[in-house]
C-alpha positions as CSV (number, residue, x, y, z in Angstrom):
1,X,-12.4,-4.0,4.7
2,X,-14.5,-6.5,3.3
3,X,-12.7,-7.6,-0.1
4,X,-11.0,-11.0,-0.5
5,X,-7.4,-10.9,0.6
6,X,-4.5,-13.3,1.5
7,X,-3.3,-14.2,4.4
8,X,0.1,-12.7,5.7
9,X,3.0,-13.0,8.0
10,X,4.1,-9.9,9.8
11,X,7.7,-9.4,11.3
12,X,8.3,-8.7,15.0
13,X,8.8,-5.0,13.9
14,X,5.3,-4.9,12.3
15,X,7.2,-2.6,9.3
16,X,7.3,-6.6,7.1
17,X,4.5,-8.3,5.4
18,X,4.6,-11.4,3.5
19,X,2.2,-13.3,1.4
20,X,1.5,-16.1,-1.7
21,X,-0.1,-14.8,-4.6
22,X,-1.7,-17.9,-5.7
23,X,-2.8,-17.9,-9.8
24,X,-2.0,-19.3,-13.3
25,X,1.7,-18.2,-12.5
26,X,1.8,-20.8,-9.9
27,X,3.2,-19.5,-6.2
28,X,4.7,-16.0,-6.1
29,X,5.7,-14.5,-2.9
30,X,4.6,-11.1,-2.2
31,X,6.4,-8.2,0.4
32,X,5.4,-5.3,1.6
33,X,8.0,-3.0,3.6
34,X,7.3,-0.1,5.6
35,X,10.2,1.8,5.4
36,X,10.7,4.9,7.6
37,X,11.7,7.6,5.5
38,X,11.5,11.0,7.5
39,X,9.7,13.0,10.3
40,X,7.9,16.4,9.5
41,X,6.2,18.3,12.4
42,X,6.7,15.4,14.7
43,X,4.7,13.1,12.6
44,X,6.8,9.8,10.9
45,X,6.9,9.5,7.3
46,X,6.9,5.7,5.7
47,X,7.3,4.5,2.2
48,X,5.1,1.2,1.5
49,X,7.4,-1.0,-0.9
50,X,5.6,-3.2,-2.7
51,X,7.4,-6.2,-4.7
52,X,8.1,-9.7,-5.4
53,X,11.2,-12.2,-4.3
54,X,12.7,-13.4,-6.7
55,X,12.7,-17.3,-6.4
56,X,16.4,-17.3,-7.7
57,X,18.1,-14.5,-5.4
58,X,16.0,-14.2,-3.1
59,X,16.1,-10.3,-3.8
60,X,12.8,-8.0,-3.7
61,X,11.6,-6.3,-7.2
62,X,9.0,-3.6,-7.4
63,X,9.6,-4.3,-11.3
64,X,8.2,-7.5,-11.5
65,X,5.5,-8.1,-13.9
66,X,3.8,-11.4,-12.2
67,X,0.3,-11.5,-14.4
68,X,-1.4,-13.9,-11.7
69,X,-5.1,-13.1,-12.3
70,X,-5.4,-11.7,-8.3
71,X,-4.6,-8.3,-9.0
72,X,-7.8,-7.1,-7.0
73,X,-6.9,-9.5,-3.8
74,X,-3.3,-8.5,-3.8
75,X,-4.2,-4.8,-3.2
76,X,-6.9,-5.7,-0.8
77,X,-3.8,-7.4,1.1
78,X,-1.7,-4.6,0.7
79,X,-4.8,-2.5,2.1
80,X,-4.7,-4.6,5.1
81,X,-1.3,-4.6,6.1
82,X,-1.7,-1.0,6.1
83,X,-4.5,-1.1,8.4
84,X,-2.5,-3.2,10.7
85,X,1.1,-1.2,10.3
86,X,-1.0,2.3,11.1
87,X,-2.8,0.8,14.2
88,X,1.2,-0.5,15.7
89,X,2.5,3.4,14.4
90,X,-0.5,5.6,14.6
91,X,0.2,8.8,13.8
92,X,2.6,8.2,11.0
93,X,2.0,8.7,7.3
94,X,2.0,6.3,4.6
95,X,4.0,7.3,1.6
96,X,3.6,4.9,-2.1
97,X,3.7,5.4,-5.7
98,X,4.5,2.9,-8.2
99,X,7.7,1.9,-9.8
100,X,6.4,3.5,-13.0
101,X,3.4,5.5,-14.1
102,X,1.7,2.3,-15.0
103,X,1.5,0.8,-11.4
104,X,0.6,4.7,-10.0
105,X,-2.5,4.4,-11.9
106,X,-3.2,1.0,-10.9
107,X,-3.2,2.0,-7.5
108,X,-4.9,4.9,-8.1
109,X,-7.8,3.4,-10.3
110,X,-7.8,0.9,-6.8
111,X,-8.3,4.0,-4.2
112,X,-10.6,5.4,-6.7
113,X,-12.6,1.7,-6.8
114,X,-13.1,1.2,-2.8
115,X,-12.8,5.2,-1.9
116,X,-15.7,5.5,0.2
117,X,-14.6,2.1,2.3
118,X,-10.9,3.8,2.2
119,X,-12.1,6.9,4.0
120,X,-13.5,6.2,6.2
121,X,-10.0,4.4,7.6
122,X,-7.4,6.7,5.9
123,X,-7.2,10.6,5.0
124,X,-6.0,10.3,1.1
125,X,-3.6,12.8,-0.5
126,X,-2.7,13.0,-4.0
127,X,0.7,14.3,-5.2
128,X,-1.0,16.7,-8.0
129,X,2.6,18.1,-9.2
130,X,5.8,18.6,-7.3
131,X,5.5,18.8,-3.7
132,X,1.5,19.6,-3.9
133,X,-0.7,17.6,-2.1
134,X,-4.0,17.9,-2.3
135,X,-7.1,15.8,-0.4
136,X,-7.4,12.5,-3.0
137,X,-10.8,13.2,-5.6
138,X,-11.7,10.4,-8.0
139,X,-10.9,11.1,-11.9
140,X,-7.7,13.5,-11.0
141,X,-4.1,11.8,-11.7
142,X,-1.6,11.9,-9.3
143,X,2.3,11.0,-8.9
144,X,1.9,9.4,-5.7
145,X,-0.3,9.1,-2.7
146,X,-0.2,9.6,1.3
147,X,-2.4,8.1,3.8
148,X,-2.6,9.0,7.1
149,X,-5.0,6.7,9.4
150,X,-8.4,8.6,11.0
151,X,-7.5,8.0,14.4
152,X,-11.4,7.5,15.2
153,X,-11.4,4.3,13.0
154,X,-8.4,2.6,15.2
155,X,-10.8,1.4,18.0
156,X,-14.0,0.7,16.1
């Protein structure tokens, strides 16, 4: 993706990514974790956890609101980690859901705004109702998202 994004550090396991958000609220450390959930029909499913590092405790929180005026750059960085993660764990599915409906809606708006680009790399499904997954369409609200890397893009 050609959107402006932050550089990030990646763990040896390629399951944790860390970067700093820079804006009017200062430097805020962000973390993206890909946590193994389960295997369904021989496909590994990973939960995408995204949150801030509390500067006092060092603990991660997906409930903090930083308002550092760099939302699009942050979302582009998270998307870049999904590309790298799915390169390393080919064939996996990435499950993403906000910690509340407002954040889930924010993720949906980001997917919709860049759907043509995202769709070249991932097949995106949305959870329309309890355990009912459908192909992502703009204008439809979803409870969560499931991304599967399109194999033909890995070698481009």
